[in-house]
C-alpha positions as CSV (number, residue, x, y, z in Angstrom):
1,X,73.8,87.9,79.3
2,X,70.8,89.6,78.1
3,X,69.5,92.6,80.1
4,X,66.0,94.0,79.9
5,X,64.0,96.4,81.8
6,X,60.6,94.5,82.5
7,X,58.8,96.7,85.0
8,X,56.0,98.7,84.3
9,X,56.2,102.2,82.6
10,X,57.1,104.7,85.1
11,X,57.8,108.6,85.6
12,X,61.5,109.2,86.2
13,X,62.5,112.6,87.9
14,X,64.8,114.1,85.4
15,X,65.2,118.0,84.5
16,X,64.0,119.8,82.9
17,X,61.2,117.4,82.1
18,X,60.2,114.0,83.7
19,X,61.1,111.0,81.5
20,X,58.8,107.8,81.1
21,X,60.8,104.8,81.5
22,X,59.2,102.0,79.3
23,X,59.7,98.3,78.7
24,X,62.8,97.6,76.7
25,X,66.0,95.8,76.3
26,X,69.8,96.6,75.6
27,X,70.5,93.2,73.7
28,X,73.6,91.3,74.7
29,X,76.4,92.9,77.1
30,X,79.9,92.5,76.0
31,X,83.1,93.8,77.1
32,X,85.9,94.7,74.9
33,X,88.9,93.2,76.8
34,X,91.7,94.9,75.0
35,X,90.1,98.4,75.4
36,X,89.4,97.5,79.3
37,X,93.0,96.4,79.5
38,X,94.5,100.0,77.6
39,X,92.3,101.8,79.8
40,X,92.9,100.2,83.4
41,X,96.9,100.2,82.9
42,X,96.9,103.8,81.7
43,X,94.5,105.4,84.2
44,X,94.6,103.5,87.2
45,X,98.5,104.5,87.8
46,X,97.6,108.2,87.1
47,X,94.9,108.0,89.6
48,X,97.1,106.3,92.1
49,X,99.7,109.0,91.7
50,X,97.3,111.7,92.4
51,X,96.0,109.9,95.1
52,X,99.5,109.5,96.6
53,X,100.1,113.2,96.0
54,X,97.1,114.2,97.8
55,X,98.0,112.1,100.8
56,X,101.5,113.5,100.8
57,X,103.1,110.1,100.4
58,X,105.2,108.3,98.0
59,X,105.0,104.8,96.4
60,X,107.8,104.1,98.8
61,X,105.5,104.7,101.5
62,X,103.1,102.0,100.3
63,X,103.5,98.5,102.0
64,X,100.4,96.8,99.9
65,X,98.8,97.8,97.0
66,X,95.0,96.2,96.8
67,X,93.3,96.5,93.6
68,X,89.6,95.6,92.9
69,X,90.6,93.6,89.9
70,X,90.4,90.0,88.8
71,X,92.9,90.3,86.0
72,X,96.5,89.8,87.0
73,X,97.9,91.0,83.9
74,X,96.4,94.5,84.8
75,X,97.8,94.4,88.4
76,X,101.2,93.3,87.0
77,X,101.2,96.2,84.5
78,X,99.9,98.6,87.2
79,X,102.6,97.6,89.6
80,X,105.3,97.9,87.0
81,X,104.2,101.3,86.0
82,X,104.2,102.6,89.6
83,X,107.6,100.8,90.3
84,X,105.7,98.4,93.0
85,X,107.1,94.9,93.4
86,X,104.7,92.3,93.0
87,X,105.3,91.1,96.4
88,X,103.3,94.2,97.7
89,X,100.4,93.5,95.5
90,X,97.6,91.5,97.0
91,X,96.3,89.0,94.5
92,X,93.4,87.7,96.5
């Protein structure tokens, strides 16, 4: 996918000075799958733990885990690190 801003030059309200957005491009967008996997499997369990603690509940209180994630390997690893059986993880 090639992304470009093709609009007309315009001022954008930024501080302390206004910025002019001009035509330009970013080249091809790519994703580093290994880094995404490492990040997701490290950070998602931490965020879930913090959320459970803030809600005053534990993993045992979770009936279903729904992650906005298309990669089943990430969902499996997050469930494993959280000690949540895959039977509680929605894969759709």
